[in-house]
RONURO-152438 format. One record per atom (N, C-alpha, C, O): atom name; residue number from 0; residue in one letter; x, y, z. Coordinates in pm, 1 decimal. Layout:
("CA",NUM,"a",(X,Y,Z)) ...
END
This chain:
("N",0,"m",(11578.6,18995.9,8942.9)) ("CA",0,"m",(11659.5,19015.3,8838.4)) ("C",0,"m",(11659.5,18892.2,8760.7)) ("O",0,"m",(11661.9,18788.1,8826.4)) ("N",1,"e",(11657.1,18882.5,8618.6)) ("CA",1,"e",(11670.7,18764.8,8536.8)) ("C",1,"e",(11766.5,18806.2,8464.2)) ("O",1,"e",(11790.4,18923.4,8435.1)) ("N",2,"i",(11846.9,18675.1,8420.1)) ("CA",2,"i",(11948.6,18672.0,8333.1)) ("C",2,"i",(11949.1,18591.7,8217.8)) ("O",2,"i",(11965.6,18472.8,8244.9)) ("N",3,"i",(11936.2,18617.6,8094.9)) ("CA",3,"i",(11932.0,18539.9,7985.9)) ("C",3,"i",(12080.3,18514.1,7923.7)) ("O",3,"i",(12152.3,18608.0,7889.4)) ("N",4,"w",(12107.5,18418.0,7916.0)) ("CA",4,"w",(12239.4,18341.6,7852.6)) ("C",4,"w",(12225.8,18308.7,7728.1)) ("O",4,"w",(12167.2,18206.2,7693.2)) ("N",5,"k",(12291.5,18412.9,7628.0)) ("CA",5,"k",(12260.3,18412.6,7485.6)) ("C",5,"k",(12380.3,18311.5,7444.6)) ("O",5,"k",(12494.4,18331.5,7486.3)) ("N",6,"s",(12347.9,18199.6,7359.0)) ("CA",6,"s",(12437.7,18124.9,7319.8)) ("C",6,"s",(12436.9,18106.8,7165.3)) ("O",6,"s",(12345.2,18026.1,7150.2)) ("N",7,"l",(12473.3,18127.9,7074.5)) ("CA",7,"l",(12470.8,18123.4,6912.5)) ("C",7,"l",(12568.3,18009.0,6864.6)) ("O",7,"l",(12545.5,17938.4,6766.4)) ("N",8,"n",(12706.4,17996.6,6964.8)) ("CA",8,"n",(12801.7,17883.0,6892.2)) ("C",8,"n",(12801.7,17804.4,7026.7)) ("O",8,"n",(12834.5,17857.6,7132.7)) ("N",9,"e",(12761.8,17670.9,7015.4)) ("CA",9,"e",(12794.3,17582.9,7127.0)) ("C",9,"e",(12936.0,17543.3,7176.6)) ("O",9,"e",(12971.1,17508.3,7289.3)) ("N",10,"n",(13013.3,17559.3,7054.1)) ("CA",10,"n",(13175.1,17511.3,7098.8)) ("C",10,"n",(13252.7,17619.9,7135.5)) ("O",10,"n",(13372.7,17603.1,7156.8)) ("N",11,"r",(13190.7,17751.7,7148.0)) ("CA",11,"r",(13282.3,17852.4,7235.3)) ("C",11,"r",(13210.2,17949.8,7335.5)) ("O",11,"r",(13177.9,18066.8,7315.2)) ("N",12,"k",(13193.1,17875.8,7445.5)) ("CA",12,"k",(13120.2,17922.4,7552.0)) ("C",12,"k",(13215.8,17978.8,7643.2)) ("O",12,"k",(13330.1,17934.1,7634.3)) ("N",13,"l",(13193.5,18065.6,7727.0)) ("CA",13,"l",(13278.6,18132.7,7892.4)) ("C",13,"l",(13273.9,17967.3,7941.2)) ("O",13,"l",(13194.5,17874.7,7924.5)) ("N",14,"n",(13424.6,17987.6,8021.4)) ("CA",14,"n",(13384.7,17871.9,8141.0)) ("C",14,"n",(13323.1,17922.2,8231.4)) ("O",14,"n",(13292.1,18040.2,8247.7)) ("N",15,"q",(13298.2,17812.1,8308.7)) ("CA",15,"q",(13177.1,17800.7,8438.2)) ("C",15,"q",(13244.6,17933.2,8529.3)) ("O",15,"q",(13159.6,18007.5,8578.4)) ("N",16,"e",(13352.1,17959.5,8549.1)) ("CA",16,"e",(13448.9,18047.1,8675.5)) ("C",16,"e",(13402.6,18176.4,8597.7)) ("O",16,"e",(13322.6,18258.5,8642.5)) ("N",17,"r",(13456.8,18181.5,8490.2)) ("CA",17,"r",(13383.4,18335.5,8401.4)) ("C",17,"r",(13259.0,18415.0,8382.4)) ("O",17,"r",(13240.8,18536.6,8387.5)) ("N",18,"k",(13158.6,18292.0,8353.7)) ("CA",18,"k",(13024.8,18297.0,8389.4)) ("C",18,"k",(12977.2,18367.8,8536.6)) ("O",18,"k",(12911.6,18470.5,8554.1)) ("N",19,"i",(13019.8,18298.9,8608.9)) ("CA",19,"i",(12993.5,18317.1,8750.9)) ("C",19,"i",(13043.5,18505.5,8802.4)) ("O",19,"i",(12974.2,18594.4,8851.8)) ("N",20,"n",(13178.3,18503.4,8765.3)) ("CA",20,"n",(13244.9,18624.0,8786.4)) ("C",20,"n",(13161.6,18745.4,8670.4)) ("O",20,"n",(13127.7,18852.7,8720.4)) ("N",21,"l",(13142.1,18728.8,8567.2)) ("CA",21,"l",(13044.0,18792.5,8478.1)) ("C",21,"l",(12897.0,18801.7,8543.6)) ("O",21,"l",(12849.4,18915.1,8538.8)) ("N",22,"e",(12825.5,18714.4,8597.1)) ("CA",22,"e",(12694.1,18726.8,8665.3)) ("C",22,"e",(12703.6,18828.8,8761.6)) ("O",22,"e",(12632.6,18929.0,8753.7)) ("N",23,"y",(12808.0,18807.0,8876.8)) ("CA",23,"y",(12822.8,18889.8,8949.0)) ("C",23,"y",(12858.4,19034.1,8943.4)) ("O",23,"y",(12820.4,19117.6,9025.5)) ("N",24,"a",(12936.1,19057.7,8837.7)) ("CA",24,"a",(12968.8,19169.8,8797.4)) ("C",24,"a",(12855.4,19280.5,8749.3)) ("O",24,"a",(12842.6,19401.6,8767.8)) ("N",25,"v",(12767.5,19163.8,8667.5)) ("CA",25,"v",(12667.1,19270.0,8591.1)) ("C",25,"v",(12543.0,19270.9,8718.0)) ("O",25,"v",(12462.6,19364.0,8722.6)) ("N",26,"r",(12539.4,19179.3,8798.4)) ("CA",26,"r",(12412.0,19227.4,8930.1)) ("C",26,"r",(12466.1,19353.6,9017.1)) ("O",26,"r",(12399.9,19454.8,9040.4)) ("N",27,"l",(12573.9,19333.3,9052.4)) ("CA",27,"l",(12655.4,19442.4,9121.1)) ("C",27,"l",(12640.9,19582.4,9082.3)) ("O",27,"l",(12620.7,19673.4,9162.8)) ("N",28,"q",(12655.8,19600.9,8911.8)) ("CA",28,"q",(12648.5,19719.0,8831.2)) ("C",28,"q",(12494.5,19759.1,8833.4)) ("O",28,"q",(12456.0,19872.0,8863.6)) ("N",29,"v",(12437.7,19687.5,8809.3)) ("CA",29,"v",(12268.6,19709.7,8793.5)) ("C",29,"v",(12215.0,19776.4,8905.5)) ("O",29,"v",(12143.0,19876.0,8899.4)) ("N",30,"v",(12263.8,19700.5,9040.6)) ("CA",30,"v",(12197.9,19734.8,9181.2)) ("C",30,"v",(12282.1,19850.6,9207.9)) ("O",30,"v",(12237.6,19920.9,9298.6)) ("N",31,"r",(12381.4,19887.5,9160.0)) ("CA",31,"r",(12462.6,20023.6,9187.4)) ("C",31,"r",(12395.7,20118.1,9091.5)) ("O",31,"r",(12383.8,20233.4,9132.8)) ("N",32,"i",(12350.8,20092.0,8973.9)) ("CA",32,"i",(12302.6,20227.4,8885.3)) ("C",32,"i",(12146.2,20251.5,8952.1)) ("O",32,"i",(12108.2,20367.7,8966.6)) ("N",33,"l",(12057.3,20138.6,8992.1)) ("CA",33,"l",(11947.9,20139.5,9022.8)) ("C",33,"l",(11940.4,20246.1,9166.7)) ("O",33,"l",(11839.8,20312.9,9190.6)) ("N",34,"i",(12043.2,20247.5,9239.8)) ("CA",34,"i",(12046.4,20316.5,9355.1)) ("C",34,"i",(12106.9,20462.7,9341.2)) ("O",34,"i",(12081.8,20563.1,9407.8)) ("N",35,"k",(12185.9,20446.3,9244.7)) ("CA",35,"k",(12225.6,20612.6,9220.7)) ("C",35,"k",(12118.4,20680.8,9127.1)) ("O",35,"k",(12111.9,20803.5,9134.2)) ("N",36,"e",(12048.0,20626.5,9055.2)) ("CA",36,"e",(11977.6,20693.1,8971.6)) ("C",36,"e",(11850.4,20715.0,9074.4)) ("O",36,"e",(11831.1,20828.0,9119.0)) ("N",37,"a",(11767.6,20610.6,9109.9)) ("CA",37,"a",(11649.1,20665.0,9217.2)) ("C",37,"a",(11656.5,20519.7,9312.7)) ("O",37,"a",(11626.1,20411.9,9261.7)) ("N",38,"e",(11691.9,20528.4,9428.6)) ("CA",38,"e",(11693.2,20426.3,9517.8)) ("C",38,"e",(11552.6,20337.8,9523.2)) ("O",38,"e",(11558.2,20215.2,9532.0)) ("N",39,"h",(11446.1,20397.6,9518.1)) ("CA",39,"h",(11292.9,20335.3,9535.4)) ("C",39,"h",(11272.8,20263.2,9417.1)) ("O",39,"h",(11163.3,20209.6,9400.1)) ("N",40,"l",(11373.2,20251.8,9320.6)) ("CA",40,"l",(11375.2,20173.6,9203.6)) ("C",40,"l",(11400.2,20030.1,9213.4)) ("O",40,"l",(11370.0,19956.3,9119.5)) ("N",41,"m",(11463.5,19976.8,9341.0)) ("CA",41,"m",(11507.9,19898.4,9374.8)) ("C",41,"m",(11437.4,19775.2,9396.9)) ("O",41,"m",(11477.7,19659.1,9389.0)) ("N",42,"d",(11297.1,19833.3,9433.2)) ("CA",42,"d",(11194.6,19755.5,9480.7)) ("C",42,"d",(11152.1,19723.9,9313.6)) ("O",42,"d",(11029.7,19713.5,9321.6)) ("N",43,"y",(11178.1,19709.5,9210.7)) ("CA",43,"y",(11137.2,19667.4,9080.5)) ("C",43,"y",(11272.8,19613.6,9040.2)) ("O",43,"y",(11299.2,19631.5,8921.3)) ("N",44,"l",(11353.9,19558.8,9104.3)) ("CA",44,"l",(11454.0,19470.6,9028.2)) ("C",44,"l",(11454.1,19336.5,8996.7)) ("O",44,"l",(11548.5,19267.2,8958.7)) ("N",45,"s",(11326.0,19303.2,9018.6)) ("CA",45,"s",(11289.6,19155.7,8956.4)) ("C",45,"s",(11252.1,19199.2,8836.0)) ("O",45,"s",(11290.0,19116.2,8753.4)) ("N",46,"l",(11188.8,19300.5,8777.8)) ("CA",46,"l",(11167.5,19310.6,8648.0)) ("C",46,"l",(11289.4,19337.0,8564.4)) ("O",46,"l",(11241.7,19377.9,8458.5)) ("N",47,"v",(11376.5,19336.7,8556.7)) ("CA",47,"v",(11525.5,19377.1,8517.1)) ("C",47,"v",(11537.3,19246.4,8426.8)) ("O",47,"v",(11489.8,19146.0,8480.0)) ("N",48,"v",(11585.3,19231.3,8315.4)) ("CA",48,"v",(11600.5,19112.2,8252.2)) ("C",48,"v",(11725.3,19187.5,8171.6)) ("O",48,"v",(11703.1,19289.7,8106.6)) ("N",49,"v",(11851.0,19132.3,8180.3)) ("CA",49,"v",(11966.1,19124.2,8135.7)) ("C",49,"v",(11998.8,19007.3,8029.2)) ("O",49,"v",(11956.9,18891.7,8034.2)) ("N",50,"q",(12075.4,19059.1,7940.8)) ("CA",50,"q",(12119.1,18921.5,7845.6)) ("C",50,"q",(12274.0,18918.6,7816.5)) ("O",50,"q",(12341.6,19000.9,7754.7)) ("N",51,"i",(12301.7,18832.4,7861.6)) ("CA",51,"i",(12471.8,18814.5,7857.1)) ("C",51,"i",(12502.8,18707.8,7733.2)) ("O",51,"i",(12457.5,18593.4,7730.0)) ("N",52,"d",(12587.8,18766.4,7633.0)) ("CA",52,"d",(12617.8,18668.6,7523.4)) ("C",52,"d",(12755.5,18593.8,7594.5)) ("O",52,"d",(12851.2,18648.3,7649.5)) ("N",53,"l",(12725.1,18430.6,7569.4)) ("CA",53,"l",(12842.1,18374.2,7614.6)) ("C",53,"l",(12976.4,18365.2,7568.6)) ("O",53,"l",(13080.9,18340.0,7628.5)) ("N",54,"y",(12953.1,18389.5,7456.9)) ("CA",54,"y",(13067.2,18383.8,7342.6)) ("C",54,"y",(13179.5,18491.6,7389.1)) ("O",54,"y",(13295.8,18475.3,7425.8)) ("N",55,"n",(13113.6,18587.5,7376.0)) ("CA",55,"n",(13230.5,18716.1,7398.0)) ("C",55,"n",(13202.1,18821.4,7513.9)) ("O",55,"n",(13269.2,18924.3,7521.8)) ("N",56,"g",(13081.0,18785.8,7620.4)) ("CA",56,"g",(13085.4,18810.9,7724.1)) ("C",56,"g",(12987.2,18945.3,7742.5)) ("O",56,"g",(12962.2,18986.4,7855.8)) ("N",57,"n",(12934.2,19009.8,7625.6)) ("CA",57,"n",(12877.7,19148.0,7598.3)) ("C",57,"n",(12747.8,19164.4,7672.3)) ("O",57,"n",(12678.6,19064.3,7653.2)) ("N",58,"v",(12694.4,19243.9,7741.7)) ("CA",58,"v",(12572.8,19247.9,7829.5)) ("C",58,"v",(12529.8,19350.3,7768.9)) ("O",58,"v",(12598.0,19441.8,7722.6)) ("N",59,"s",(12373.5,19334.5,7766.0)) ("CA",59,"s",(12239.5,19408.7,7711.7)) ("C",59,"s",(12153.2,19447.3,7818.6)) ("O",59,"s",(12169.7,19385.5,7923.8)) ("N",60,"i",(12063.5,19536.7,7815.6)) ("CA",60,"i",(11928.3,19511.9,7884.9)) ("C",60,"i",(11824.4,19451.3,7764.3)) ("O",60,"i",(11812.5,19483.3,7646.0)) ("N",61,"h",(11753.8,19348.1,7848.7)) ("CA",61,"h",(11644.9,19302.4,7713.1)) ("C",61,"h",(11537.8,19405.7,7716.7)) ("O",61,"h",(11513.1,19494.0,7798.8)) ("N",62,"q",(11478.9,19368.6,7600.4)) ("CA",62,"q",(11366.0,19450.6,7568.2)) ("C",62,"q",(11254.3,19421.6,7656.8)) ("O",62,"q",(11164.0,19504.9,7664.3)) ("N",63,"d",(11249.9,19340.7,7708.2)) ("CA",63,"d",(11153.1,19303.0,7822.5)) ("C",63,"d",(11141.8,19380.1,7974.6)) ("O",63,"d",(11041.4,19385.2,8045.8)) ("N",64,"t",(11261.2,19431.8,7998.7)) ("CA",64,"t",(11246.4,19532.2,8086.8)) ("C",64,"t",(11184.5,19669.2,8069.7)) ("O",64,"t",(11223.0,19747.2,7982.6)) ("N",65,"p",(11089.1,19695.8,8153.7)) ("CA",65,"p",(11024.5,19792.3,8143.0)) ("C",65,"p",(11046.2,19923.0,8158.9)) ("O",65,"p",(11115.0,19943.3,8258.9)) ("N",66,"e",(11014.0,20026.2,8097.9)) ("CA",66,"e",(11038.3,20151.1,8159.4)) ("C",66,"e",(11024.6,20238.1,8278.3)) ("O",66,"e",(10908.2,20227.5,8316.9)) ("N",67,"p",(11081.2,20307.1,8342.2)) ("CA",67,"p",(11210.5,20384.2,8293.7)) ("C",67,"p",(11322.8,20290.8,8338.0)) ("O",67,"p",(11435.6,20340.0,8333.8)) ("N",68,"l",(11308.9,20131.8,8390.7)) ("CA",68,"l",(11418.5,20078.3,8432.8)) ("C",68,"l",(11486.9,20083.0,8311.3)) ("O",68,"l",(11600.9,20129.1,8316.8)) ("N",69,"y",(11432.7,20035.9,8171.6)) ("CA",69,"y",(11542.0,20004.1,8063.3)) ("C",69,"y",(11624.0,20108.5,8036.2)) ("O",69,"y",(11740.8,20085.1,8005.1)) ("N",70,"s",(11568.2,20261.2,8044.7)) ("CA",70,"s",(11656.4,20362.0,7984.5)) ("C",70,"s",(11773.6,20371.5,8084.2)) ("O",70,"s",(11892.0,20359.5,8052.6)) ("N",71,"k",(11720.3,20397.7,8225.1)) ("CA",71,"k",(11815.1,20407.8,8331.5)) ("C",71,"k",(11941.2,20335.0,8339.0)) ("O",71,"k",(12049.5,20388.0,8363.9)) ("N",72,"i",(11920.9,20201.9,8314.8)) ("CA",72,"i",(12023.4,20098.3,8321.5)) ("C",72,"i",(12105.0,20081.6,8207.2)) ("O",72,"i",(12226.2,20061.0,8200.5)) ("N",73,"a",(11996.1,20097.0,8093.5)) ("CA",73,"a",(12093.5,20092.5,7919.3)) ("C",73,"a",(12185.3,20225.9,7937.0)) ("O",73,"a",(12307.3,20209.7,7932.8)) ("N",74,"n",(12138.5,20343.2,7954.5)) ("CA",74,"n",(12230.8,20456.6,7941.2)) ("C",74,"n",(12343.5,20449.0,8019.3)) ("O",74,"n",(12437.1,20515.5,7975.0)) ("N",75,"n",(12373.3,20365.2,8162.8)) ("CA",75,"n",(12453.1,20360.1,8246.7)) ("C",75,"n",(12542.9,20219.0,8238.0)) ("O",75,"n",(12649.2,20190.5,8293.2)) ("N",76,"l",(12477.1,20159.3,8167.2)) ("CA",76,"l",(12554.9,20007.6,8162.3)) ("C",76,"l",(12717.8,20022.2,8095.6)) ("O",76,"l",(12746.2,20091.0,7997.5)) ("N",77,"e",(12791.6,19957.9,8157.7)) ("CA",77,"e",(12917.5,19913.1,8117.8)) ("C",77,"e",(12931.0,19830.1,8091.3)) ("O",77,"e",(12875.6,19750.9,8167.5)) ("N",78,"q",(13001.1,19767.6,7982.6)) ("CA",78,"q",(13028.3,19606.8,7995.4)) ("C",78,"q",(13133.9,19600.6,8119.5)) ("O",78,"q",(13226.7,19679.5,8137.5)) ("N",79,"p",(13104.2,19506.1,8188.5)) ("CA",79,"p",(13186.2,19440.0,8307.5)) ("C",79,"p",(13308.5,19364.6,8272.0)) ("O",79,"p",(13307.9,19274.5,8188.1)) ("N",80,"v",(13381.7,19391.3,8317.5)) ("CA",80,"v",(13545.7,19288.4,8353.9)) ("C",80,"v",(13516.4,19225.8,8461.3)) ("O",80,"v",(13495.8,19276.5,8571.6)) ("N",81,"p",(13513.0,19098.5,8428.9)) ("CA",81,"p",(13515.3,19003.8,8530.1)) ("C",81,"p",(13622.9,19013.4,8644.7)) ("O",81,"p",(13733.5,19055.7,8611.3)) ("N",82,"r",(13607.9,18987.9,8740.8)) ("CA",82,"r",(13725.2,18970.4,8854.0)) ("C",82,"r",(13803.3,18903.9,8796.3)) ("O",82,"r",(13753.3,18861.3,8692.2)) ("N",83,"s",(13937.6,18861.7,8816.3)) ("CA",83,"s",(14037.1,18767.2,8797.2)) ("C",83,"s",(14035.4,18660.3,8927.5)) ("O",83,"s",(14055.4,18717.1,9034.9)) ("N",84,"v",(14020.6,18555.3,8933.2)) ("CA",84,"v",(14060.3,18462.0,9035.4)) ("C",84,"v",(14208.0,18417.2,9033.3)) ("O",84,"v",(14280.9,18380.1,8941.3)) ("N",85,"s",(14229.6,18435.0,9180.5)) ("CA",85,"s",(14362.8,18411.3,9194.2)) ("C",85,"s",(14408.4,18253.8,9189.4)) ("O",85,"s",(14334.3,18166.4,9234.4)) ("N",86,"t",(14502.4,18232.2,9146.7)) ("CA",86,"t",(14504.9,18080.3,9142.2)) ("C",86,"t",(14582.6,18009.1,9269.8)) ("O",86,"t",(14610.2,17889.3,9277.0)) ("N",87,"v",(14608.3,18099.8,9358.1)) ("CA",87,"v",(14647.1,18067.6,9519.6)) ("C",87,"v",(14559.9,18129.6,9589.9)) ("O",87,"v",(14537.1,18247.3,9562.2)) ("N",88,"s",(14484.7,18060.7,9706.0)) ("CA",88,"s",(14400.3,18065.9,9775.4)) ("C",88,"s",(14456.4,18193.0,9903.4)) ("O",88,"s",(14404.6,18298.5,9939.7)) ("N",89,"s",(14552.2,18139.9,9934.6)) ("CA",89,"s",(14617.8,18176.5,10071.2)) ("C",89,"s",(14784.8,18193.9,10074.3)) ("O",89,"s",(14844.5,18128.1,9989.2)) ("N",90,"s",(14845.6,18256.4,10142.6)) ("CA",90,"s",(14978.1,18245.4,10151.3)) ("C",90,"s",(15032.8,18159.8,10200.4)) ("O",90,"s",(15152.7,18143.2,10178.0)) ("N",91,"v",(14944.3,18056.6,10304.7)) ("CA",91,"v",(15014.2,17934.0,10353.9)) ("C",91,"v",(15059.6,17850.4,10183.4)) ("O",91,"v",(15169.8,17829.0,10132.9)) ("N",92,"l",(14922.5,17821.7,10135.8)) ("CA",92,"l",(14926.7,17762.2,10026.2)) ("C",92,"l",(15048.5,17788.8,9909.5)) ("O",92,"l",(15097.0,17713.4,9825.1)) ("N",93,"a",(15081.4,17963.8,9952.3)) ("CA",93,"a",(15171.8,17984.0,9835.5)) ("C",93,"a",(15301.5,17946.7,9903.5)) ("O",93,"a",(15388.9,17910.1,9824.9)) ("N",94,"a",(15334.2,17947.6,10031.4)) ("CA",94,"a",(15473.7,17902.5,10075.9)) ("C",94,"a",(15474.9,17759.7,10066.9)) ("O",94,"a",(15586.2,17707.8,10076.0)) ("N",95,"v",(15351.5,17665.6,10047.2)) ("CA",95,"v",(15346.4,17526.6,10043.8)) ("C",95,"v",(15371.2,17458.5,9894.4)) ("O",95,"v",(15399.1,17341.5,9868.3)) ("N",96,"n",(15353.6,17560.2,9813.9)) ("CA",96,"n",(15399.4,17585.5,9697.0)) ("C",96,"n",(15561.6,17575.4,9635.0)) ("O",96,"n",(15611.9,17496.6,9555.0)) ("N",97,"i",(15607.5,17670.6,9696.3)) ("CA",97,"i",(15749.2,17716.3,9688.0)) ("C",97,"i",(15833.5,17593.0,9703.7)) ("O",97,"i",(15956.3,17601.5,9700.7)) 
END
């Protein structure tokens, strides 16, 4: 799968952590869609092209994605919400921070 990071405004980009979370969420969602729709389509995952807008995080399937992959993914794609990352990585560190 290829991801195109679309950036129209250089001043207002997503931070690196949010980009990583967003990319993970998009990849996971595309894989789940393909497995649910027709598992044999996973063989063609490398043909999927996804476009992510760095300004607002909107995700779309790019026109370079061939049919039927384009239709199956585009019809089921939901805008992913990146998982929030905890500021405290463990209970030990939480105890130390108190």
